[in-house]
Residue, then its C-alpha position, 0 to 999 in steps of 0.5 A: m902344641a896347645d891352642v892359644e886364643p885372645y879373649t874377645d869382648r862382645r864388641g870384638n876388642e882383644p884387650v891382651i892384643d891391644y895391650i901388647a900392641k900399645l907396649a910395642k910402640a913404647r917398649p918393643a923389647e918388653a912386648a917381644s918378651m910377652l910374645r915369647y912367653i905366649d909362644l912358650l904357653e903354646a909350645k908347653g901348655e900345662r907343662l909351663q911352670p914358674p918362673f914363666a907361669a904361676l897359678i893365681d886362683a886355684k878355685i877357677r884355675l886362673f894362671e898368669l904368664r910372667p914376662g918381666n914386670h908384665r903379666v898376662a892372665y889366662a885360663f884353659h877352656r875346651g882345649t884352648y888357653v884363653l888370654l884374658h887380661a894383661w897389665r904391668k906389675r908394680t908391686q910384689k903382690l897380685h893387684e886385686r883389681e887386675a885379678t878381678r878384671a881377669r875373673s870377670r873376663l873369664a866369666d864372660w868367656l864361659q858364658r859365651h862359650p858354654e861347654p857342650d851338653p854331653r847328652g847331645s841335643g836331647r833329640h831322638h834321631g832314630g826311627a820310630r819307637t815301638 
């Protein structure tokens, strides 16, 4: 089972959660479908394939969940799938504005959650050197 976490901005907002909550008021079945797809991501992780998920940017490994005419952009970072951005799909093509927003949120996430230094802290914790 994979860990799934919503992107949280610097103010504590969770845009994907907010999108689904707003959708649930107007279209509860569509919101429920989005939550089922998130559950599928949690259950299957990288094994989740089309038509449920698709790669949208190979360079930065950005994916999208595809519940109906809604999309949820996500990326894998340090053992967790981060839900970055959600939107309603209106055309066959990926709308560049939506992809740009997802890339921007991923960049922000990576800046605030850096990879640990594989060499450790660089401090020597042993006894005195001779």
